[in-house]
DOVODO-843210 format. One record per residue (C-alpha): residue number from 1; residue in one letter; x, y, z. Coordinates in steps of 0.05 Angstrom, whole numbers, always signed. Example, Ala and Ser with C-alpha at 12.3 -4.5 7.8 and 13.67 -1.06 7.14 Angstrom:
2
     i   aa       c1       c2       c3
     1    A     +246      -90     +156
     2    S     +273      -21     +143
//
This chain:
436
     i   aa       c1       c2       c3
     1    M    +2179    +2308    +1458
     2    K    +2202    +2260    +1406
     3    Q    +2219    +2319    +1358
     4    H    +2266    +2351    +1412
     5    R    +2298    +2289    +1420
     6    K    +2311    +2283    +1345
     7    V    +2339    +2353    +1342
     8    L    +2385    +2338    +1404
     9    S    +2411    +2272    +1371
    10    L    +2422    +2309    +1304
    11    L    +2461    +2365    +1342
    12    I    +2503    +2313    +1383
    13    I    +2525    +2280    +1314
    14    V    +2542    +2343    +1280
    15    A    +2587    +2361    +1341
    16    L    +2619    +2294    +1336
    17    I    +2632    +2292    +1263
    18    F    +2645    +2368    +1251
    19    P    +2717    +2369    +1279
    20    F    +2729    +2307    +1233
    21    F    +2713    +2342    +1168
    22    G    +2751    +2400    +1196
    23    S    +2809    +2361    +1204
    24    L    +2804    +2332    +1131
    25    Q    +2795    +2404    +1108
    26    Q    +2857    +2432    +1143
    27    K    +2900    +2369    +1114
    28    A    +2875    +2375    +1047
    29    F    +2889    +2453    +1050
    30    A    +2959    +2444    +1071
    31    Q    +2981    +2395    +1017
    32    A    +2954    +2374     +952
    33    N    +2946    +2295     +933
    34    L    +2990    +2290     +878
    35    D    +2992    +2212     +882
    36    I    +3066    +2206     +881
    37    Q    +3081    +2132     +866
    38    A    +3148    +2131     +907
    39    K    +3170    +2106     +973
    40    S    +3182    +2179     +989
    41    A    +3186    +2248     +958
    42    I    +3198    +2320     +973
    43    L    +3186    +2384     +932
    44    I    +3223    +2446     +956
    45    D    +3242    +2522     +938
    46    A    +3321    +2524     +918
    47    I    +3330    +2587     +955
    48    S    +3297    +2585    +1021
    49    G    +3286    +2511    +1026
    50    K    +3209    +2519    +1039
    51    I    +3179    +2447    +1030
    52    L    +3123    +2451     +982
    53    Y    +3103    +2380     +983
    54    E    +3132    +2318    +1019
    55    Q    +3117    +2248    +1026
    56    N    +3150    +2200    +1077
    57    A    +3208    +2248    +1070
    58    D    +3244    +2231    +1134
    59    E    +3253    +2156    +1125
    60    P    +3324    +2138    +1110
    61    L    +3328    +2093    +1043
    62    P    +3384    +2067    +1000
    63    P    +3398    +2125     +950
    64    A    +3437    +2084     +901
    65    S    +3481    +2133     +858
    66    M    +3448    +2199     +888
    67    T    +3504    +2183     +938
    68    K    +3552    +2217     +889
    69    M    +3523    +2281     +900
    70    M    +3564    +2283     +964
    71    T    +3628    +2261     +925
    72    E    +3614    +2313     +874
    73    Y    +3608    +2365     +929
    74    L    +3669    +2345     +965
    75    V    +3709    +2349     +899
    76    L    +3683    +2417     +887
    77    E    +3700    +2440     +954
    78    E    +3773    +2415     +943
    79    I    +3778    +2455     +885
    80    A    +3747    +2518     +915
    81    T    +3804    +2515     +969
    82    G    +3858    +2501     +920
    83    K    +3876    +2433     +947
    84    L    +3854    +2404     +881
    85    K    +3862    +2424     +809
    86    W    +3819    +2406     +748
    87    D    +3882    +2388     +710
    88    D    +3911    +2343     +768
    89    V    +3924    +2271     +741
    90    V    +3888    +2213     +777
    91    T    +3917    +2143     +773
    92    A    +3865    +2088     +770
    93    S    +3882    +2036     +828
    94    D    +3863    +1961     +826
    95    Y    +3798    +1978     +862
    96    A    +3779    +2029     +811
    97    H    +3802    +1978     +755
    98    W    +3761    +1925     +786
    99    L    +3697    +1967     +783
   100    G    +3716    +1983     +713
   101    V    +3714    +1913     +694
   102    G    +3647    +1896     +726
   103    G    +3620    +1953     +774
   104    G    +3553    +1972     +746
   105    S    +3561    +2038     +705
   106    R    +3631    +2048     +686
   107    V    +3685    +2074     +639
   108    F    +3729    +2016     +641
   109    L    +3786    +2047     +672
   110    A    +3849    +2005     +660
   111    L    +3897    +1991     +716
   112    G    +3944    +2048     +723
   113    E    +3904    +2093     +672
   114    K    +3917    +2166     +684
   115    R    +3856    +2211     +677
   116    T    +3848    +2287     +699
   117    V    +3804    +2304     +753
   118    K    +3760    +2341     +705
   119    E    +3748    +2281     +660
   120    L    +3733    +2236     +719
   121    M    +3686    +2290     +743
   122    Y    +3647    +2289     +679
   123    A    +3646    +2210     +680
   124    M    +3619    +2213     +748
   125    T    +3564    +2267     +740
   126    V    +3543    +2253     +672
   127    Y    +3550    +2175     +666
   128    S    +3546    +2160     +743
   129    A    +3611    +2121     +731
   130    N    +3632    +2081     +793
   131    D    +3704    +2071     +772
   132    A    +3716    +2147     +761
   133    T    +3681    +2159     +829
   134    V    +3728    +2113     +870
   135    A    +3786    +2138     +831
   136    L    +3771    +2210     +853
   137    A    +3753    +2186     +925
   138    E    +3823    +2151     +929
   139    H    +3858    +2211     +899
   140    L    +3825    +2261     +954
   141    A    +3834    +2223    +1013
   142    G    +3880    +2166     +999
   143    S    +3830    +2108    +1009
   144    E    +3754    +2100    +1000
   145    T    +3741    +2086    +1072
   146    N    +3778    +2156    +1091
   147    F    +3734    +2189    +1039
   148    V    +3674    +2160    +1066
   149    Q    +3692    +2188    +1136
   150    M    +3696    +2254    +1106
   151    M    +3626    +2243    +1073
   152    N    +3596    +2226    +1138
   153    E    +3627    +2285    +1172
   154    K    +3607    +2336    +1117
   155    A    +3536    +2304    +1121
   156    K    +3529    +2327    +1194
   157    E    +3561    +2396    +1176
   158    L    +3507    +2410    +1126
   159    G    +3443    +2384    +1173
   160    M    +3431    +2319    +1142
   161    T    +3400    +2282    +1199
   162    T    +3385    +2210    +1174
   163    A    +3444    +2203    +1126
   164    H    +3498    +2148    +1129
   165    F    +3551    +2139    +1076
   166    S    +3590    +2070    +1068
   167    T    +3615    +2078     +998
   168    S    +3631    +2138     +952
   169    T    +3586    +2109     +897
   170    G    +3522    +2087     +930
   171    Y    +3543    +2017     +906
   172    P    +3524    +1963     +953
   173    K    +3580    +1950    +1003
   174    D    +3563    +1876    +1013
   175    E    +3579    +1868     +936
   176    L    +3648    +1899     +940
   177    G    +3681    +1840     +969
   178    Q    +3758    +1857     +989
   179    Y    +3746    +1930     +973
   180    A    +3689    +1942    +1015
   181    P    +3705    +2007    +1056
   182    A    +3718    +1994    +1132
   183    V    +3655    +2029    +1151
   184    E    +3593    +2002    +1190
   185    G    +3528    +1996    +1157
   186    E    +3500    +2006    +1085
   187    T    +3487    +2077    +1052
   188    V    +3418    +2108    +1066
   189    M    +3392    +2180    +1063
   190    S    +3323    +2204    +1066
   191    A    +3289    +2252    +1009
   192    K    +3294    +2310    +1056
   193    D    +3369    +2298    +1065
   194    A    +3378    +2289     +990
   195    A    +3343    +2352     +980
   196    I    +3387    +2385    +1034
   197    L    +3448    +2357     +998
   198    G    +3421    +2381     +925
   199    W    +3412    +2445     +959
   200    H    +3480    +2457     +979
   201    L    +3512    +2426     +917
   202    I    +3474    +2484     +870
   203    N    +3477    +2537     +923
   204    D    +3547    +2529     +948
   205    Y    +3575    +2510     +882
   206    P    +3534    +2535     +823
   207    E    +3587    +2512     +774
   208    S    +3560    +2444     +790
   209    I    +3503    +2456     +743
   210    E    +3557    +2455     +684
   211    F    +3572    +2384     +699
   212    N    +3499    +2357     +711
   213    S    +3469    +2394     +658
   214    T    +3513    +2366     +607
   215    P    +3469    +2315     +566
   216    R    +3528    +2272     +534
   217    I    +3605    +2276     +535
   218    K    +3658    +2234     +498
   219    F    +3708    +2203     +548
   220    R    +3777    +2191     +523
   221    E    +3754    +2238     +465
   222    G    +3799    +2227     +406
   223    E    +3829    +2166     +434
   224    P    +3820    +2092     +402
   225    N    +3780    +2070     +465
   226    E    +3731    +2133     +456
   227    M    +3664    +2125     +497
   228    P    +3604    +2169     +484
   229    L    +3569    +2175     +549
   230    P    +3491    +2198     +555
   231    N    +3471    +2232     +621
   232    F    +3425    +2186     +661
   233    N    +3380    +2244     +671
   234    F    +3335    +2235     +616
   235    M    +3297    +2301     +633
   236    L    +3354    +2338     +604
   237    P    +3340    +2376     +541
   238    G    +3353    +2331     +478
   239    L    +3348    +2265     +516
   240    V    +3289    +2213     +516
   241    Y    +3246    +2256     +567
   242    G    +3273    +2324     +559
   243    N    +3205    +2352     +537
   244    L    +3171    +2331     +597
   245    V    +3187    +2393     +640
   246    Q    +3220    +2454     +614
   247    G    +3283    +2478     +650
   248    V    +3311    +2413     +681
   249    D    +3387    +2419     +689
   250    G    +3406    +2372     +745
   251    I    +3420    +2334     +790
   252    K    +3431    +2263     +798
   253    T    +3394    +2193     +785
   254    G    +3410    +2126     +824
   255    H    +3386    +2057     +817
   256    T    +3398    +1988     +847
   257    S    +3355    +1926     +861
   258    K    +3349    +1949     +934
   259    A    +3338    +2020     +926
   260    G    +3291    +2021     +864
   261    Y    +3296    +2081     +816
   262    N    +3313    +2144     +849
   263    F    +3319    +2220     +823
   264    T    +3345    +2285     +852
   265    A    +3320    +2339     +804
   266    T    +3326    +2413     +792
   267    A    +3290    +2458     +745
   268    M    +3286    +2536     +734
   269    Q    +3226    +2571     +706
   270    N    +3210    +2644     +698
   271    G    +3264    +2656     +756
   272    M    +3244    +2606     +803
   273    R    +3284    +2542     +818
   274    L    +3258    +2484     +849
   275    I    +3289    +2416     +876
   276    S    +3252    +2351     +880
   277    V    +3264    +2281     +901
   278    V    +3236    +2213     +889
   279    Q    +3260    +2150     +922
   280    G    +3238    +2078     +908
   281    T    +3198    +2087     +842
   282    A    +3184    +2027     +801
   283    S    +3221    +2036     +738
   284    E    +3268    +2082     +700
   285    K    +3209    +2118     +666
   286    E    +3168    +2126     +730
   287    R    +3221    +2164     +768
   288    F    +3217    +2216     +715
   289    M    +3141    +2214     +710
   290    Q    +3137    +2221     +783
   291    T    +3188    +2276     +783
   292    K    +3142    +2315     +730
   293    K    +3087    +2310     +776
   294    L    +3123    +2344     +833
   295    L    +3153    +2398     +787
   296    D    +3092    +2412     +747
   297    Y    +3053    +2422     +818
   298    G    +3106    +2470     +838
   299    F    +3111    +2511     +777
   300    A    +3037    +2516     +765
   301    N    +3019    +2536     +839
   302    F    +3079    +2575     +863
   303    E    +3112    +2639     +837
   304    V    +3168    +2682     +862
   305    V    +3150    +2753     +884
   306    D    +3197    +2810     +900
   307    L    +3166    +2841     +962
   308    I    +3214    +2895     +962
   309    K    +3267    +2911     +905
   310    A    +3340    +2920     +916
   311    K    +3360    +2996     +939
   312    E    +3287    +3005     +963
   313    K    +3268    +3024    +1036
   314    V    +3224    +2983    +1077
   315    P    +3158    +3023    +1095
   316    G    +3163    +3043    +1165
   317    F    +3239    +3025    +1169
   318    E    +3270    +3081    +1132
   319    T    +3326    +3090    +1179
   320    A    +3364    +3054    +1235
   321    K    +3384    +3088    +1301
   322    I    +3455    +3088    +1312
   323    E    +3498    +3106    +1377
   324    K    +3558    +3152    +1384
   325    G    +3549    +3184    +1309
   326    K    +3547    +3255    +1289
   327    E    +3474    +3233    +1264
   328    T    +3433    +3193    +1307
   329    E    +3403    +3155    +1249
   330    V    +3421    +3131    +1182
   331    P    +3377    +3119    +1123
   332    V    +3375    +3044    +1099
   333    V    +3357    +3006    +1040
   334    L    +3355    +2929    +1018
   335    K    +3424    +2903     +985
   336    K    +3383    +2858     +935
   337    N    +3309    +2838     +921
   338    L    +3269    +2808     +977
   339    S    +3249    +2752     +936
   340    V    +3196    +2703     +965
   341    L    +3169    +2638     +933
   342    M    +3092    +2634     +947
   343    K    +3029    +2605     +927
   344    K    +3001    +2650     +869
   345    G    +2957    +2703     +893
   346    E    +2983    +2705     +961
   347    K    +3027    +2765     +960
   348    D    +2984    +2801    +1009
   349    L    +2993    +2748    +1062
   350    Y    +3065    +2765    +1067
   351    K    +3099    +2824    +1103
   352    P    +3168    +2842    +1109
   353    V    +3205    +2843    +1175
   354    V    +3267    +2880    +1195
   355    I    +3316    +2857    +1244
   356    Y    +3374    +2905    +1262
   357    N    +3440    +2887    +1286
   358    E    +3447    +2881    +1359
   359    K    +3492    +2943    +1369
   360    L    +3497    +2996    +1314
   361    E    +3553    +3048    +1326
   362    A    +3593    +3100    +1286
   363    P    +3629    +3100    +1245
   364    I    +3587    +3069    +1189
   365    K    +3607    +3070    +1119
   366    S    +3556    +3065    +1059
   367    Q    +3537    +2997    +1045
   368    D    +3551    +2970    +1113
   369    R    +3507    +2915    +1135
   370    V    +3460    +2942    +1193
   371    G    +3412    +2883    +1196
   372    Y    +3370    +2838    +1152
   373    V    +3301    +2835    +1127
   374    T    +3259    +2770    +1125
   375    F    +3183    +2763    +1121
   376    E    +3125    +2739    +1160
   377    Y    +3066    +2697    +1132
   378    T    +3000    +2709    +1158
   379    G    +2962    +2657    +1118
   380    K    +2933    +2587    +1143
   381    E    +2989    +2542    +1110
   382    K    +3036    +2508    +1162
   383    Y    +3096    +2518    +1114
   384    T    +3164    +2483    +1142
   385    Y    +3232    +2485    +1112
   386    L    +3293    +2442    +1105
   387    N    +3328    +2474    +1164
   388    E    +3335    +2543    +1198
   389    T    +3406    +2552    +1166
   390    I    +3379    +2543    +1092
   391    Q    +3315    +2581    +1111
   392    A    +3361    +2640    +1129
   393    K    +3389    +2643    +1060
   394    G    +3324    +2674    +1039
   395    N    +3342    +2734    +1082
   396    V    +3367    +2799    +1051
   397    D    +3416    +2847    +1082
   398    L    +3397    +2916    +1103
   399    I    +3451    +2967    +1084
   400    A    +3468    +3038    +1103
   401    E    +3454    +3089    +1048
   402    E    +3511    +3140    +1069
   403    D    +3566    +3146    +1112
   404    V    +3558    +3168    +1184
   405    E    +3619    +3192    +1222
   406    K    +3636    +3185    +1292
   407    A    +3616    +3241    +1337
   408    G    +3668    +3282    +1379
   409    A    +3671    +3277    +1455
   410    I    +3635    +3348    +1463
   411    R    +3578    +3333    +1419
   412    L    +3570    +3262    +1456
   413    F    +3571    +3298    +1523
   414    F    +3521    +3349    +1506
   415    R    +3477    +3296    +1475
   416    K    +3480    +3254    +1539
   417    V    +3463    +3318    +1577
   418    I    +3399    +3336    +1540
   419    Q    +3380    +3266    +1542
   420    L    +3383    +3267    +1617
   421    I    +3346    +3328    +1621
   422    G    +3293    +3302    +1579
   423    G    +3289    +3241    +1623
   424    I    +3281    +3285    +1687
   425    F    +3220    +3325    +1652
   426    S    +3190    +3266    +1626
   427    G    +3188    +3236    +1696
   428    I    +3160    +3300    +1723
   429    V    +3106    +3302    +1671
   430    D    +3090    +3225    +1683
   431    G    +3086    +3242    +1758
   432    I    +3035    +3301    +1749
   433    K    +2994    +3262    +1705
   434    G    +2992    +3206    +1758
   435    L    +2963    +3257    +1810
   436    F    +2903    +3264    +1768
//
């Protein structure tokens, strides 16, 4: 009897603790323990926004000069629309000059000094110059207050859910005195929102890499007050920590006493680009060492695999049905490679999924989009993405391989008759089968 009680007790204990160990195993499987020494962190795929690692990634924190990624985005947007030109001349205001005298990182803009948009863009992106940033903001919007409103509107448009901007620079608003923008609150941004902003910056405007990857510049080159400016992203090749991780070419650092040391980074190796964010690290060196942990983990454990190549057919979906055409189907192929970032060795867990346009009707021309191809993951990981809009960027268009002309009225009439007769006979056959 005692033996039976011991066995029963043991079974009860096992039943109670087994779910606990199972939960631990599931969590360990879902995300590696990287021991990131930061208040928050995230690592993502720079194509689909797949989250490969996150730590407290939704908490809004002061981003310091990572704020300037949004200012950079808006400048590039104005350039793209033609409202702004690189050689447009910007005149430094009282506010820009005041920051040039004592506003953190700066290029000492004189009152009324004239510089081109491109010169100020380099000063902002490479050296994080606050005076250059404000000069750009005022030039674009008339005042920093107006520009900050543009920043907050754009943040919502890009799907940033926690971000709130109160300055164009990330400089603490309460230290700006009479120049403080008339905007409520201080600037905050979560690691996830910083990743969203970084994703849009390099995907919407790939030319941003030209600025962010420049290791050093000379401001006012050839003039008596020329300034050599190193990039504060010391992980760029040729700078202090340039050998930590290969392929780093952006994006933006930031530091204040309240924010700590922050860094939104991007790097590419073997055709795979990653974006990482760390916020609130303890020192300048630590923001780069913690970034190294994230990027090393990503490049060591993940790879980009082409599930299907450009111009190839998806097995089982070689054609698409169309209406009102001389042909009832059209052969279809992928417009470009269906590239998926995945854990190494997991290719067999990813299957292509074809989604046709809701209505396909002739005439159709070769290269017309008839749908798109995405993928299904059948493994145990519970991957999430920055948002659905960014995730959809990993989809690939499915295009027609040849022309299909619109059928004439007579052809369509007889096709309908044949379909009707076929439907009648099908119903009769089904009825006969039902009798037996």
